[in-house]
Backbone as a ProteinNet text record, in pm:
[ID]
protein_1_A
[PRIMARY]
MTILITGSSGKYGKDVINFLLEKKVNPKNIVALVRDPSKGEEYKKKGVEIRVGDYDNYQSLVDAFKNVDQLLFISSNDPVNKLKQQQDVVKAAKEASVKNILYTSFIRKTEDGSSPVHNVVTSVHIQTEDLIKKSGIPYTLLVNGLYSDVLTEFFFGPSVLSQGIFFPASQGKSNYTTRRDQAEATANILLNPSNHLNKTYVLANNESYTLTDASKILSEISGKLVPYTSPEVETYREILGKVIPSPLVEFSIAFALAIKQNEFETDKTDLPTLLGRKPTTLKDFLTTVYKSN
[TERTIARY]
83.9	-3.1	89.3	67	159.3	87.3	173.4	134.2	207.8	143.9	208.8	181.5	287	277.6	318.1	218.3	248	312.7	385.3	439.2	546.9	606	704.1	834.6	866.1	978.9	951.7	824.5	780	787.5	762.5	781.2	673.9	545	438.3	460.1	489.8	528.7	642.3	749.3	871.7	837	760.9	719.1	637.8	530.5	457.7	548.7	629.4	715.3	804.2	860.7	942.7	876.6	748.7	668.7	633.9	602.2	570.8	691.1	809.5	937.7	953.8	933.3	951.2	847.3	737.2	636	643.6	760.2	805.2	725.9	684.7	626.5	742.8	729.5	831.6	863.5	980.3	1010.2	971.7	974.8	942.3	795.8	712.9	568.6	539.6	643.6	617	676	600.1	633	628.8	745.7	759.7	747.9	639.9	620.9	695.7	789.5	862.4	864.6	874.4	886.2	1031.5	1124.3	1265.9	1327.8	1376.1	1427.6	1540	1615.2	1718.4	1662.3	1541.2	1472.2	1441.5	1452.8	1419.6	1538.6	1655.4	1768.9	1772.1	1731.6	1725.3	1641.2	1535.7	1437.9	1491.9	1559.8	1617.2	1712.7	1788.7	1889.5	1817.9	1693.1	1621	1536.7	1545.6	1477.8	1338.7	1300.8	1172.9	1168.4	1062.3	1056.1	1029.7	1091.7	1071.5	1000.1	898.9	824.9	825.7	833.7	833.7	693.1	639.5	511.1	499.3	422.2	404.2	257.3	206.8	59.7	24.4	122.7	99.6	110.8	134.1	155.8	58.5	-65	-162.9	-115.3	-53.5	-12.6	90.7	176.9	276.6	210.6	101.6	24.5	-43.1	-98.7	-167.3	-61.4	49	155.1	209.3	230.4	274.3	174.9	46.4	-51.5	-87.2	-30.8	-59.9	-20.4	-106.7	-71.6	-58.5	-118.1	-123.9	-247.1	-233.7	-343.8	-395.3	-304.6	-338.4	-256.1	-341.8	-272.6	-293	-189.1	-195	-173.1	-283.1	-286.6	-266.4	-140.7	-117.7	-146	-234.1	-284.3	-163	-198.7	-102.2	-82.2	27.4	52.8	65.9	22.7	26.9	-95.3	-66.3	-190.6	-264.2	-208.3	-277.6	-348.2	-276.2	-324.4	-375.7	-394.9	-425.4	-545.6	-644.6	-781	-764.2	-706.1	-696	-599.2	-491.4	-403.6	-468.7	-550.5	-613.5	-726.5	-796.2	-894.3	-823.5	-698.7	-627.6	-570.8	-531.7	-489.3	-606.6	-727.9	-834	-871.3	-880.1	-915.2	-807.8	-675.7	-566	-581.8	-612.9	-632.8	-741.9	-852.3	-969.8	-917.6	-841.9	-805.6	-702.1	-618.2	-516.5	-574.6	-700.1	-764.3	-701.1	-668.7	-619.4	-739.8	-698.1	-802.2	-851.6	-773.5	-809.3	-740.4	-802.2	-734.4	-756.3	-642.6	-648.1	-603.2	-682.4	-668.5	-639.3	-540.1	-508.5	-586.2	-701.8	-788.8	-747.5	-834.2	-802.1	-925.7	-897.7	-1013	-1080.1	-1207	-1277.4	-1417.8	-1459.7	-1581.2	-1691.9	-1668.1	-1769.7	-1739.3	-1846	-1825.5	-1904.2	-1964.8	-2052.9	-1983	-1848.4	-1770.3	-1744.5	-1784.3	-1762	-1624.2	-1558.3	-1427.4	-1315.9	-1235.9	-1127.4	-1035.8	-1041.3	-943	-1018.1	-1150.7	-1227.2	-1173.4	-1132.9	-1078	-932.6	-860.8	-727	-702.1	-781.8	-764.8	-894.7	-993.9	-1114.7	-1187.1	-1212.1	-1289.6	-1234.4	-1102.6	-1050.2	-1059.9	-1040.3	-1058.9	-1199.7	-1297.5	-1432.8	-1456.9	-1410.9	-1433	-1370.6	-1244.1	-1163.8	-1238.4	-1278.9	-1342	-1457.4	-1536.6	-1650.6	-1624.2	-1515.6	-1468.7	-1429.8	-1364.9	-1318.1	-1439.3	-1540.8	-1659.6	-1741.8	-1735.4	-1807.6	-1724	-1595	-1510.1	-1554.6	-1596.8	-1626.9	-1507.3	-1403.2	-1281.9	-1300.3	-1296.5	-1303.7	-1199	-1235.1	-1157.1	-1153.6	-1047.2	-1042.1	-1005.9	-1084.1	-1056.5	-991.3	-887.2	-808.2	-824.4	-908.3	-930.3	-832	-721.4	-613	-631.7	-599.9	-609.4	-496.7	-496.7	-397.9	-266.1	-157.9	-32.3	9.8	69.4	142.2	275	329.9	449.1	433.8	313.9	291.1	320.8	306.3	336.2	488.6	566.9	709.1	785	723.9	790.2	746.3	636	585.5	539.9	444	372.1	457.2	542.4	611.2	729.3	805.8	925.5	1037.6	1167.6	1288.6	1325.1	1268.1	1312.6	1206.5	1116.7	1000.9	1041.6	1148	1180.1	1238.3	1286.5	1341.3	1228.8	1148.1	1062	908.2	878.9	745.1	666.1	546	447.4	374.1	372	309.7	210.9	79.3	3.6	-144.7	-222.1	-367.1	-464.6	-444.8	-540.8	-632.5	-605.2	-676.6	-669.3	-777.6	-789.5	-858.8	-850.3	-901.8	-830	-913.8	-858	-837.9	-733.8	-715.5	-670.7	-701.4	-646.6	-519.1	-416	-278.1	-240	-197.1	-172.7	-34.1	44.3	173.6	164.9	246.4	252.3	290.4	377.6	427	317.4	227.1	120.7	16.4	-2.5	-83.7	-38.7	100.6	163	159.7	180.1	179.1	36.5	-64.6	-195.1	-225	-176.5	-194.8	-129.2	-6.2	62.3	-11.7	-72.4	-150.1	-270.3	-337.1	-448.2	-407.7	-295.4	-234.1	-204.6	-172.2	-144.5	-262.5	-384.5	-503.5	-613.4	-601.3	-693.4	-835.5	-857.9	-992.8	-1086.7	-1016.4	-1091.2	-1141	-1089.8	-1112.2	-1174.7	-1235.4	-1282.5	-1406.5	-1405.3	-1513.1	-1559.9	-1448	-1465.3	-1390.1	-1434.3	-1373.6	-1328.3	-1195.6	-1134.3	-1089.5	-1116.6	-1059.5	-924.8	-819.1	-684.9	-646.5	-696.3	-667.5	-639.5	-564	-535.2	-659.6	-661.8	-789.5	-790.8	-692.9	-695.8	-678.2	-742.1	-736.7	-656.4	-594.7	-508	-523.7	-503.4	-489.1	-343.9	-313.9	-172.5	-117.2	-220.4	-175	-125.5	-185.4	-139.5	6.4	20.8	152.6	254.4	222.6	321	361.7	260.9	290	389.2	364.7	454	594.7	604.8	736.1	810.3	732.5	791.3	843.8	775.6	822.3	944.7	945	1063.2	1187	1173.1	1281.5	1332.4	1247.1	1268.2	1263.2	1192.6	1176.8	1046	995.5	862.7	867.4	785.5	761.1	621.1	601.3	464.4	386.6	263.9	177.2	110.9	123.4	56.7	-27.6	-157.9	-241.8	-277.2	-201.8	-223.3	-348.7	-386.7	-488.3	-427.1	-521.3	-473.1	-387.4	-423.6	-352.4	-217.8	-204.7	-70.7	18.3	-40.2	29.4	73.5	-19.7	10.2	125.2	129.8	227.6	369.5	371.6	498.1	547.7	464.9	519.9	544.2	474.2	500.3	643.4	707.5	850.2	948	901.1	1000	969.6	851.4	813.5	710.8	707.3	621.7	482.8	410.1	258.3	176.2	193.5	102.9	115.2	247.4	259.8	185.3	203.7	139.6	-7.9	-74.3	-217.6	-260	-179.3	-197.4	-193.6	-94.9	-88	-204.5	-251	-369.2	-490.1	-510.6	-627.4	-629.6	-521.5	-516.1	-528.2	-469.7	-485.7	-637.1	-711.3	-851.6	-929	-892.7	-966.5	-944.2	-824.8	-793	-878.8	-882.7	-958.2	-1101.9	-1163	-1303	-1317.8	-1207.9	-1224.1	-1246.8	-1207	-1238.8	-1177	-1062.6	-995.3	-1007.1	-1101.2	-1123.4	-1231.8	-1216.9	-1314.6	-1319.3	-1428	-1442.2	-1452.8	-1431	-1430.9	-1299.8	-1246.2	-1117.7	-1100.1	-1045.3	-1019.2	-870	-792.5	-651.2	-615.7	-653.5	-605.4	-638.2	-752.4	-775.8	-693.5	-664.3	-576.1	-428.4	-388.1	-252.3	-230.9	-345.5	-339.8	-272.2	-278	-219.6	-274.4	-231.6	-275.8	-182.6	-239.5	-151.3	-52.9	47.3	145.7	88.6	103.1	48.2	134.1	65.8	147.7	269.4	255.9	372.7	489.6	453.7	563.5	625.4	550.2	594.3	685.6	638.3	722.6	844.2	837.3	955.9	1062.9	1019.7	1115.5	1177.8	1101.3	1150.6	1242.9	1213	1292.6	1372.6	1378.3	1449.4	1600.8	1658.1	1798.7	1829.7	1722.1	1745.6	1778.5
-118.2	1.3	130.3	217.3	329.6	440.3	511.5	631.6	751.1	852.4	971.7	1086.3	1152.5	1266.9	1396	1486.1	1612.2	1705.5	1809.1	1890.4	1817.4	1728.9	1634.8	1702.3	1824.2	1891.6	1989.4	1991.1	2071.9	1992.2	2053.7	1982.8	1875.8	1902.4	1807	1673.8	1704.3	1595.7	1510.7	1578.8	1508.7	1420.8	1479.5	1390.9	1272.3	1289	1176.1	1071.2	1105	1012.8	932.2	1009.4	945.6	858.5	887.6	800.4	670.6	687.5	566.6	472.3	529.2	449.7	386.4	462	399	282.1	299.9	187.1	78.6	80.6	-38.7	-45.8	64.5	76	59.6	-27.1	-41.6	91.3	143	270.1	277.4	158.4	150.8	191.9	176.5	212.1	350.6	431.8	570.4	659.8	761.6	854.2	993	1062.4	1196.6	1298	1375.1	1486.1	1607.3	1650.4	1771.8	1851	1988.4	2083.4	2076	2071.1	2080	1933.9	1868.4	1746.8	1732.8	1837.3	1838.2	1828.7	1867.9	1854.9	1708	1618.3	1480.3	1393.6	1446.5	1370.4	1293.8	1349.9	1276	1155.6	1163	1048.7	948	989.2	882.4	792.2	853.8	767.4	668.8	694.2	597.8	503.9	513.9	425	474.7	595.5	647.9	700.4	677	728.9	885.6	950.3	1093.3	1124	1200.6	1252	1398.9	1457	1612.1	1653.6	1746.8	1802.4	1937.8	2017.5	2156.4	2190.8	2245.8	2287.1	2388.5	2457	2556.9	2491.6	2363.5	2300.8	2171.1	2194.7	2085.3	1955	1950.1	1838.1	1755.5	1830.6	1767.1	1693.1	1742.7	1677.3	1545.6	1555	1444	1332.5	1368.7	1269.3	1207.5	1294.1	1239.8	1153.8	1173.3	1098.2	963.7	932	812.8	686.7	586.3	466.7	490.7	586.5	620.9	566.7	486.3	434.6	538.6	588.4	690.9	813.8	925.5	1062.3	1139	1176.8	1259	1397.9	1476	1607.6	1716.5	1758.1	1862.8	1991.4	2075.6	2194.9	2292.5	2376.6	2473.1	2582.3	2646.8	2758.5	2887.5	2892	3008.7	3096.4	3217.4	3295	3348.9	3358.1	3418.8	3325.2	3210.7	3113.3	2983	2978	2850	2780.8	2857.2	2792.8	2733	2792.1	2744.1	2625.2	2633.2	2509.8	2397.8	2412.8	2297.3	2237.4	2331	2280.3	2194.4	2232	2154.8	2015.5	2015.4	1893	1797.3	1832.8	1747.3	1689.4	1789.1	1752.6	1655.9	1682.1	1589.9	1453.5	1449.9	1315.3	1239.2	1312.4	1248.1	1191.8	1278.4	1242.7	1125.9	1121.9	1016.8	883.3	892.2	769.9	729.9	837.2	807.1	732.3	637.5	549	605.1	691.8	738.6	869	974.1	1099.8	1132.8	1175.3	1242.3	1385.7	1462.4	1608.3	1671.6	1757.2	1823.2	1958.7	1955	2080.1	2145.6	2240.5	2320.3	2343.2	2343.6	2355.9	2489.4	2495.2	2611	2588.9	2687.9	2683.5	2737.6	2833.9	2895	2880.3	2886.6	2866.7	2981.8	3074.7	3171	3309.4	3305.5	3422.9	3516.7	3490.9	3569.5	3555.7	3457	3426.8	3531.2	3582.8	3682.5	3612	3480.4	3411	3340.4	3386.3	3319.3	3329.8	3459.8	3480.7	3446.9	3436.3	3397.7	3243.8	3165.7	3016.3	2945.3	2976.3	2900.9	2862.2	2971.3	2958.9	2861.5	2856.5	2769.1	2625.6	2602.9	2465.6	2414.1	2495.5	2455.3	2426.6	2508.7	2479.7	2356.2	2335.9	2219.2	2097.1	2091.1	1976.8	1939.4	2041.7	2024.7	1958.7	2009.2	1954.4	1812.9	1776.6	1638.8	1549.1	1590	1510.4	1484	1590	1586.9	1508.7	1485.8	1426.8	1282.8	1203	1076.4	980.4	1045.4	985	953.4	822.6	797.4	883.2	943	1044.3	1023.6	1089.8	1113.9	1260.6	1329.2	1465.4	1490.9	1546.1	1564.8	1707.8	1733.8	1870.9	1905.6	1970.4	1978.7	2106.2	2075	2186.7	2275.5	2400.9	2498	2448.1	2456.5	2398.1	2462.9	2379.8	2434.9	2508.1	2455	2497.9	2635.3	2685	2815.5	2918.8	2880.6	2967.5	2997.1	2891.4	2904	2945.8	2917.4	2957.9	3087.3	3141.4	3271.6	3372.2	3334.3	3425.8	3470.7	3384.8	3429.6	3511.7	3490.5	3559.9	3495	3532.3	3475.7	3507.7	3609.7	3651.4	3644.8	3544.1	3532	3513.6	3435.6	3405	3540.1	3628.7	3755.2	3865.4	3864	3978.5	3941.3	3813.4	3768.3	3753.6	3720.1	3698.2	3832.1	3876.6	4001.5	3972.2	3955.4	3898	3931.7	3997.7	4042.1	3936.5	3834.7	3725.7	3706.9	3804.8	3815.2	3677.9	3628.8	3502.8	3392	3410.4	3308.2	3169.3	3055.4	2928.2	2859.6	2782.7	2698.2	2566	2460.4	2324.3	2307.7	2375.1	2372.6	2229.3	2200	2052.7	2053.8	1951.1	1955	1892.9	1948.8	1902.8	1751.9	1720.5	1575.6	1484.5	1525.6	1430.5	1412.9	1532.2	1521.6	1435	1445.3	1368.3	1218.5	1192.2	1039.1	985.6	1060.5	1017.7	998.3	1094	1075.9	947.8	922.9	798.1	680.2	679.3	564.7	539.7	644.2	632.4	569.7	617.9	571.2	418.9	365.5	228.7	137.8	188.8	109.9	194	224.9	321.8	273.3	134.7	93.2	125.1	143.9	167.7	318.6	401	542.5	614.6	535.2	596.4	675.5	796.4	885.7	933.3	949.4	999.2	1121.9	1197.2	1326.7	1317	1345.5	1338.2	1479.3	1507.8	1622.5	1584.2	1637.9	1610.2	1714.8	1728.8	1835.9	1788.9	1856.4	1820.5	1802.9	1727.2	1714.2	1807.3	1904.4	2003.3	2146.6	2240.2	2375.4	2465.7	2571.3	2655.2	2804.1	2892.3	3038.6	3072.9	3186.6	3230.5	3270.1	3281.9	3306.4	3171.9	3054.1	2923.9	2907.6	2953	2938.6	3019.3	3136.9	3219.7	3157.5	3102.5	3031.8	2915.5	2834.2	2726.2	2769.8	2873.5	2932.6	2986.6	3050.2	3090.4	2984.7	2863.7	2749.6	2695.4	2686.9	2631.3	2718	2849	2937.9	2971.6	2961.9	2995.8	3142.6	3214.9	3362.8	3404.7	3509.5	3558.2	3576.4	3513.7	3534.7	3588.4	3722.5	3778.9	3760	3759.3	3765	3907.2	3980.9	4102	4090.3	4121.9	4117.7	4272.5	4329.4	4478.1	4494.6	4623.6	4665.1	4631.7	4607.1	4568.5	4674	4811.1	4914.4	4928.6	4903.9	4907.5	4795.5	4672.2	4553.5	4584.4	4635.9	4663.8	4766.5	4868.2	4973	4919.2	4840	4800.8	4681.1	4585.2	4479.1	4529.4	4624.2	4678.1	4736.6	4755.2	4814.3	4703.8	4577	4468	4362.1	4351.4	4252.5	4311.3	4253.5	4315.7	4322.1	4422.6	4441.7	4325.9	4250	4129.7	4033.7	4007.9	3908.6	3971.3	4099.4	4158	4137.8	4155.7	4141.3	3999.4	3909.7	3764.4	3725.3	3781.3	3750.8	3804.2	3927.4	3984.3	3905.6	3860.4	3778.6	3655.4	3588.3	3468.3	3509	3614.3	3656.4	3674.6	3749.6	3778.7	3655.2	3563.2	3429	3347.2	3344.5	3278.9	3359.2	3487.7	3560.1	3524.8	3486.9	3451.1	3291	3222.8	3083.5	3008.8	3058.8	3005.9	2860.4	2835.1	2707.2	2614.2	2640.9	2557.3	2452.9	2339.7	2230.2	2126.1	2063.7	1958.8	1829.1	1826.2	1706.2	1671.3	1555.3	1515.8	1367	1331.2	1186.4	1157.9	1255.2	1237.9	1128.9	1132.1	1030.3	882.7	862.5	730.5	696	787.2	749.9	744.6	809.5	791.2	670.4	633.5	526.1	566.5	706.2	762	908	973	1119	1198.7	1295.8	1398.1	1467	1521.3	1599.8	1726.5	1749.8	1868.4	1988.5	2107	2218.7	2234.8	2198.3	2202.5	2117.2	1992	1907.6	1953.7	2022.4	2078.7	2195.3	2285.1	2399.4	2366.8	2273.6	2220.5	2168.4	2099.3	2033.9	2160.1	2248.8	2363	2456	2478.9	2579	2537.4	2402.4	2354.1	2391.1	2402.5	2431.7	2588.7	2655.2	2812.4	2877.4
5.9	1.8	3.2	-97.2	-115.5	-43	41.1	116.4	76.7	16.1	-23.4	69.9	112.2	206.2	125	121.5	69.3	176.9	128.1	233.9	314.5	252.9	325.5	377.4	319.8	375.6	495.8	525.2	637.4	768.1	880.8	1008.2	1033.8	996.3	1019.4	921.1	794	708.5	754.3	789.9	842.1	958.2	1052.8	1165.1	1137.1	1040.6	999.3	938.4	846.7	773.3	874.5	972.4	1071.7	1165.2	1199.1	1283	1199.4	1075.3	986.1	989.5	972.5	965.5	1103.5	1216.2	1348.6	1373.9	1304.3	1324.7	1220.2	1162.4	1071.7	944.3	886	759.1	658.3	557.6	464.6	385.2	401.7	336.8	189.9	119.5	-20.4	-45.3	64.8	54.2	84.6	112.4	153.1	46.7	0.1	-101.9	-42.5	-55.4	2.1	-124.9	-115.4	-225.8	-191.9	-283.7	-258.3	-384.6	-373	-474.1	-529.4	-436	-468.6	-439.2	-545.7	-515.7	-416.6	-405.1	-302.3	-152.1	-142.6	-8.7	33.9	-66.3	-43.3	-18.3	-24.6	-8.4	115.3	229.1	365.2	358.9	286.9	276.7	179.7	81.8	-18.2	54.1	147.5	218.1	313.5	350.8	421.2	336.1	212.7	118.9	79.3	115.7	81.7	-58.5	-135.7	-266.9	-275.5	-367.1	-377.3	-509.8	-507.7	-619.9	-609.3	-727.3	-733.3	-771.4	-698	-731.6	-660.6	-721.8	-673.3	-670.3	-568.3	-554.5	-664.8	-715.1	-824	-969.2	-972.6	-1103.7	-1096.6	-1155.6	-1154.7	-1201.6	-1324.9	-1395.2	-1308.8	-1237.3	-1153.7	-1037.2	-995.6	-881	-939.6	-1055.3	-1124.7	-1133.6	-1193.2	-1216.9	-1080.4	-982.3	-856.8	-784.4	-800.6	-729.9	-798	-909.7	-968.4	-887.7	-881.4	-808.6	-663.8	-605.2	-463.5	-396.2	-287.7	-222.4	-109.5	-32.2	60.8	46.2	33	18	151.9	214.4	329.2	265.6	261.4	209.8	326.2	342.1	435	373.3	450.6	388.4	356.1	244.6	198	306.8	313.7	398	320.2	188.8	111.1	144.2	193.6	238.2	117.4	-4.7	-114.4	-202.7	-241	-330.6	-280.2	-141.8	-73.2	-135	-146.3	-192.3	-333.7	-427.1	-554	-551.3	-477.7	-466.9	-406.8	-309.1	-239.8	-335.1	-400.3	-502.9	-606.3	-644.6	-741.9	-692.7	-559.2	-501.3	-503.2	-468.1	-456.2	-598.6	-685.8	-829.6	-889.3	-861.6	-909.2	-837.1	-718.1	-652.8	-716.9	-750.2	-818.6	-961.9	-1029.8	-1173	-1157.5	-1057.9	-1053.7	-982.6	-944.1	-885.1	-750.1	-672.1	-538.5	-452.6	-379.3	-315.8	-182	-115.9	16.7	35	101.3	118.1	265.2	329.6	465	455.2	512.1	502.5	636.2	656.1	784	789.1	848.5	858.2	987.7	1026.3	1145.1	1242.4	1367.1	1463.5	1456.3	1483.8	1498.3	1571.4	1635.5	1702.5	1626	1536.3	1454.9	1302.2	1225.6	1081.7	1005	1080.3	1027.2	979.4	987.9	951.3	1057.2	1182.1	1304.6	1354.2	1327.8	1389.1	1329.6	1412.7	1363.7	1264.6	1263.8	1164.2	1054.9	1038.2	924.4	801.3	761.6	629.7	616.9	740	727.8	714.6	781.8	760.5	766.5	834.3	852.9	726.5	655.1	532.7	438	411.3	321.6	364.4	495.1	547.1	528.7	547.6	535.9	390.5	296.2	161.7	109.7	159.4	123.6	165.6	299.7	346.6	260.6	225.4	147.2	-1.1	-56.1	-182.2	-170.3	-60.4	-41.1	-31.9	46.7	69.9	-52.1	-150.2	-267.7	-378.2	-352	-460.8	-489.7	-390.3	-395.4	-339.8	-307	-265	-109.5	-66.9	78.4	153.2	265.4	326.5	480.7	534.3	684.1	700.9	777.4	799.4	937.8	945.1	1069.7	1106.2	1210.5	1258.3	1372.5	1332.1	1419.3	1506.7	1643.2	1740.2	1717.6	1772.7	1761.3	1825.5	1745.8	1781.9	1914.5	2002.5	2116.4	2053.5	1939.9	1882.4	1831.2	1798.6	1750.1	1854.7	1991.7	2082.6	2098.7	2091.6	2116.5	1982	1880.5	1745.7	1690.1	1742.2	1682.5	1789.9	1870.8	1954.9	2076.3	2126.7	2256.2	2222.3	2111	2080.6	2157.1	2098.7	2152.1	2299.2	2350.5	2484.7	2593.8	2560.4	2648.1	2799.4	2823	2962.9	3033.5	2957.8	3026.5	3018.9	2922.2	2894.7	2917	2928.2	2951	2814.8	2837.7	2728	2698.9	2584	2535.7	2428	2446.9	2347.3	2377.7	2288.6	2327.4	2318.2	2389.7	2392.4	2519.8	2614.7	2740	2808.7	2860.1	2924.9	2850.2	2712.7	2630.6	2640.8	2628.5	2634.6	2501.8	2479	2367.8	2421	2334.7	2363.3	2288.9	2329.3	2261.9	2253.2	2136.9	2097.8	2026.5	2065.1	1992.9	1857.2	1768.4	1627.9	1623.3	1721.2	1712.7	1748.9	1846.8	1888.2	1764	1694.1	1581.8	1478.1	1453.2	1346.1	1383.2	1515.6	1551.9	1530.5	1566.4	1549.3	1401.3	1315.7	1170.9	1121.2	1162.9	1125.9	1165	1285.8	1335.6	1244.6	1199.1	1111.2	974.6	925.3	795.5	806.6	926.6	939.6	926.8	950.6	945.1	873.6	758.4	690.3	685.4	673.7	666.4	785.3	891.9	1022.2	1032	939.9	953.7	839.5	749.8	626.9	644.4	586.5	594.7	730.3	809.9	949.8	969.8	1060.1	1105.1	1240.2	1261.3	1397.7	1443.8	1568.1	1627.6	1702.4	1656.6	1716.8	1800.4	1911.7	2014.4	2150.4	2226.9	2363.8	2440.6	2551.9	2622.3	2745.2	2742.1	2834.7	2769.1	2822.8	2763.3	2862.3	2800.7	2873.7	2840.2	2936.2	2909.1	2902.6	2853.5	2851.4	2982.7	3083.2	3227.2	3275.7	3232.1	3266	3207.9	3092.9	3021.6	3103	3149.7	3221.4	3347	3419.7	3542.2	3520.6	3407.4	3370.9	3345.1	3266.9	3234.9	3351.4	3448.2	3572.5	3654.7	3652.5	3731.3	3662.5	3525.9	3454.2	3477.1	3473.8	3471.9	3612.8	3712.1	3854.4	3874	3784.2	3793.1	3733.4	3772.8	3724.1	3568.9	3499.4	3363.9	3343.3	3335.3	3335	3213.3	3212.5	3090.4	3089.4	2975.1	2950	2832.2	2841.7	2734.1	2699.9	2605.4	2577.4	2493.9	2473.4	2381.4	2241.9	2143.7	2015.9	1954.5	1966.2	1894.6	1957	2090.5	2148	2093.6	2096.4	2032.1	1895.5	1807.2	1671.5	1651	1740.3	1726.7	1772.2	1875.2	1928.8	1838.6	1795	1715	1578.3	1523.6	1401	1378.8	1479.5	1471.3	1445.9	1460.9	1457.4	1352.9	1322.1	1213	1109.9	978.7	881.1	924	860.9	898.1	869	763.2	745.7	855.2	914	1014.8	1148.2	1161.9	1280.2	1276.4	1163.1	1147.3	1164.4	1108.2	1130.5	1276.6	1351.5	1490.7	1568.9	1535.3	1606.3	1570.8	1454	1428.1	1509	1533.3	1612.9	1763.2	1813	1946.4	1969	1885.2	1909.1	1901.2	1816.2	1814.1	1939.9	1989.6	2118.5	2231.2	2229.9	2320.5	2340.3	2221.5	2225	2217.2	2253	2276.3	2155.8	2035.4	1905.4	1896.6	1966.8	1945.5	2062	2158	2276.1	2239.4	2276.4	2257	2372.3	2387.5	2490.4	2416.4	2292.5	2214.5	2152.9	2168.4	2115.9	2087.4	1982.5	1952.1	1974	2005.2	2003.3	2111.5	2229.8	2324.9	2269.2	2216.3	2158.6	2041.8	1958.4	1836.8	1878.2	1981.6	2036.3	2122	2191.9	2299.5	2427	2447.9	2562.4	2576.3	2688.1	2706.2	2614.1	2557.4	2475.6	2564.9	2507	2574.6	2638.7	2767.6	2827.5	2787.3	2811	2777.4	2869.2	2992.3	3084.3	3035.1	2993.1	2942.8	2814.5	2729.4	2600.1	2632.3	2714.3	2745	2822.7	2904.5	2977.9	2871.6	2781	2680	2598.6	2558.7	2472.9	2558.2	2683.6	2752.5	2873.9	2896.8	3008.3	3009.3	2882.7	2882.8	2864.3	2860.2	2843	2985.3
[MASK]
+++++++++++++++++++++++++++++++++++++++++++++++++++++++++++++++++++++++++++++++++++++++++++++++++++++++++++++++++++++++++++++++++++++++++++++++++++++++++++++++++++++++++++++++++++++++++++++++++++++++++++++++++++++++++++++++++++++++++++++++++++++++++++++++++++++++++++++++++++++++++++++++++++++

């Protein structure tokens, strides 16, 4: 059974492939899709097949998807062309007769356009899920919780232990979930596809947290006070705009406001069942990231 992973040079794709290999899937049955062949060298050394395909090149997708049983479709991160790209992936999968498609979607509480991130991410995921369901291809939709990793990689900043958390999310709660936990659950689904056809799973932590919780954890890890400040949006925009480009500032604000209104909080999750264990807590994740700082 051939498993193709799109976005295989990204962190999620890499984690899924590595989990599949750890779980003793024959590397000859794994295909890593890359835009740049040089990005696939690490996989070739492990015996994984490399195919070249680009979300902006429809025919390359059709060619790459031929003879694929399971397609792990990792959503595009292109803020401008994402919808067209994802429409082409689904269309190409249909043309290439892919037998099963797994799609990494995104958690949301609302679908009526009221979410601050509706136009940023939610709308495209809703439309893509609909396209997949209408394609006739057996599917599994993975509704991924907000990454714990986005906190440390983007929202906190490199000096968080000395300067604290500065983010306008107030006391909003999210089920912050590690990318690795989601990737491992995805790999487990790929191991037994027949058990998961035409199902939608929520891959989210079973605990929710505020950024006040995060500041307390960071204080405990560092042995000193790491404060959390939730500024007014205009203050945040003015300060952050001095150090990063405006589009990134607005992206960050949209997510902060969505967190503030609990857009990513859920009391439903399939992650513990799919992992066979409790998901990684925010404390364990932050301890791993910052324990040597």
